[in-house]
N, C-alpha and C positions, 0 to 999 in steps of 0.2 A: 874632755868633758866641758871645760870652760868655753871652748869655741861653740859647742852645741848650745850651751846656756845663753851665750851672747846672741847667737842666731835666733833662738826662740824669743828673746826679749825684743830684738829688732823686728821680727815678723809680727809681733803683737802690736807694734806701733804703726805699722803700715795701714793706710786707709783701706776700707772695704770697697770693692768695686761695685758699681751699680748692677742691678740684676740683668740688664740687657747686654752686658759686656762679657767678653771672654777673659780668662785670667790664667796666669802661670803661677805655680806654687812649688815649694820645695819641702821635703820632709827628710828627717834623719834621726838617728838615735844610736844607742849602744846598749850592750848587755854585759853583765859581769861574769856569769857562769852559764854557758861558755862565753869567752871573751870575743865579742863580735861588734862590728860597727857597720851601719848601713846608711845610705843616702839615696835620694831620688828626686825626680822632677816630674811635674805633671802639668797638663794644659786642660782647662775646663772650658767647654763650649758655652755659647749663649744658650738661652732657653730654647728647647725644641718642643713644639707642641704645647707650650704653656708651662709645664712643670718638669719636664725631663731635660737632662743634660748628659753629655758624654764627657768622660775624663780619662783620656789615654795617659799613660805614664811609663817611665823607665826607672827601675830601682837597681841598686847594686849593693852587695854586702861582702865583707871579708872578715876573717879571723879564724884562729885555730886551724890553720892550713886549709881552709875551705873558702872558695870564692863562688858567689852566686850573682847572676844577673837575671832580671825579669822584665818583661814587657807586658803590660796589661791595658785593657780598655774596660772602664767601669761605666755602667749606666746608672745615673743618679735620678731618683724621683723625690721631688720636694713635696712635703706635706705641710699645709698651713693650718694653724690652730684657729 
C-alpha cells in the first residue's frame, strides 16, 4: 500500500503534457475484501479530429488465487465548457 501511495504522489508531481502530444500513463490499486492488487499501463494518442483520442491499455490483477489480464482500447471524447 505504501508503494501505491508513493506512486500516486509521484504521478501528481509530473507535468501535464501539451494537448497535441501523446502520453503514457500508469494505473494501479488494491482492494481489501477480496484481497486483490492490479496494475496497468496505457498510451493516449494525440487529438484525432479535434476532440477524440484513442487510449489502448494493458491491465493485470491477482489475488485470492485468481489472475486476470485485460487488453482494451478506449475512445475518449473531450468536452469543453
